[in-house]
C-alpha positions as CSV (number, residue, x, y, z in Angstrom):
1,M,-0.7,-11.3,-6.4
2,K,-2.8,-9.6,-3.9
3,F,-2.5,-6.1,-2.4
4,R,-3.0,-5.3,1.3
5,L,-3.8,-1.9,2.9
6,V,-3.2,-1.7,6.7
7,Q,-4.7,1.2,8.6
8,N,-4.9,2.2,12.1
9,I,-8.2,4.1,12.4
10,G,-8.8,5.4,16.0
11,G,-6.5,2.8,17.6
12,R,-8.1,-0.1,15.7
13,W,-6.4,-2.0,13.1
14,V,-8.2,-2.4,9.7
15,K,-7.0,-4.5,6.8
16,T,-8.3,-4.2,3.4
17,E,-7.3,-6.9,0.7
18,G,-7.9,-7.3,-3.0
19,E,-6.3,-8.4,-6.3
20,A,-3.0,-6.3,-7.1
21,E,-4.5,-5.4,-10.4
22,E,-7.4,-3.7,-8.6
23,A,-5.3,-1.6,-6.3
24,L,-5.7,1.6,-8.5
25,L,-9.4,1.4,-8.6
26,V,-9.9,0.3,-4.9
27,L,-7.6,2.6,-3.2
28,G,-8.7,5.4,-5.4
29,A,-12.2,4.7,-4.5
30,M,-11.0,5.1,-0.8
31,G,-9.7,8.6,-1.4
32,Y,-6.0,7.8,-1.8
33,G,-4.8,9.6,-4.9
34,F,-2.4,8.0,-7.5
35,A,1.0,9.6,-7.4
36,R,3.0,7.6,-9.8
37,F,4.3,4.2,-10.6
38,N,7.2,2.8,-8.5
39,D,10.5,3.0,-10.4
40,N,13.0,2.6,-7.7
41,P,15.7,0.4,-8.8
42,R,16.8,-0.4,-5.2
43,Q,13.5,-2.1,-4.5
44,R,12.4,-5.7,-5.3
45,A,11.5,-6.7,-8.7
46,E,8.1,-7.5,-7.5
47,L,7.4,-3.7,-6.5
48,Q,8.5,-2.4,-9.8
49,G,5.7,-0.7,-11.8
50,L,3.3,-0.9,-8.9
51,P,1.3,2.3,-8.0
52,I,2.3,4.8,-5.4
53,F,-0.5,6.6,-3.5
54,E,-0.5,10.0,-1.7
55,G,-1.1,9.5,2.0
56,L,0.0,5.9,2.0
57,R,3.4,4.3,2.4
58,G,4.3,1.6,-0.1
59,P,4.3,-0.5,-2.1
60,M,6.2,-3.0,0.3
61,W,6.8,-6.6,0.0
62,D,4.6,-8.5,2.5
63,G,5.5,-12.0,1.5
64,D,2.2,-13.1,0.0
65,A,1.0,-9.7,-1.0
66,I,2.0,-6.0,-1.9
67,R,1.4,-3.9,1.3
68,Y,0.4,-0.3,1.8
69,E,0.1,1.3,5.1
70,D,-1.5,4.6,6.2
71,E,0.7,7.2,8.0
72,E,-0.6,6.3,11.4
73,A,0.0,2.5,10.9
74,N,3.4,3.0,9.4
75,R,4.2,5.2,12.5
76,I,3.2,2.5,14.8
77,L,4.6,-0.4,13.0
78,S,8.0,1.3,12.3
79,A,8.5,2.3,16.0
């Protein structure tokens, strides 16, 4: 399984992908602090136990990956 980070930086879309097992390391290195592991029983089984990061929305199911969005990307995509 892969993770996908979608960001909107200065109006430009940036996508970062990697192996889901590397999400803590990669997103941590990008400055997103680990908050906790997802334990929301109302979410899909695939999302259980995945990391939640400060400043990001997610984890979300993206069909072929676990998706995270920065707050600006989430605001635009959720409008």
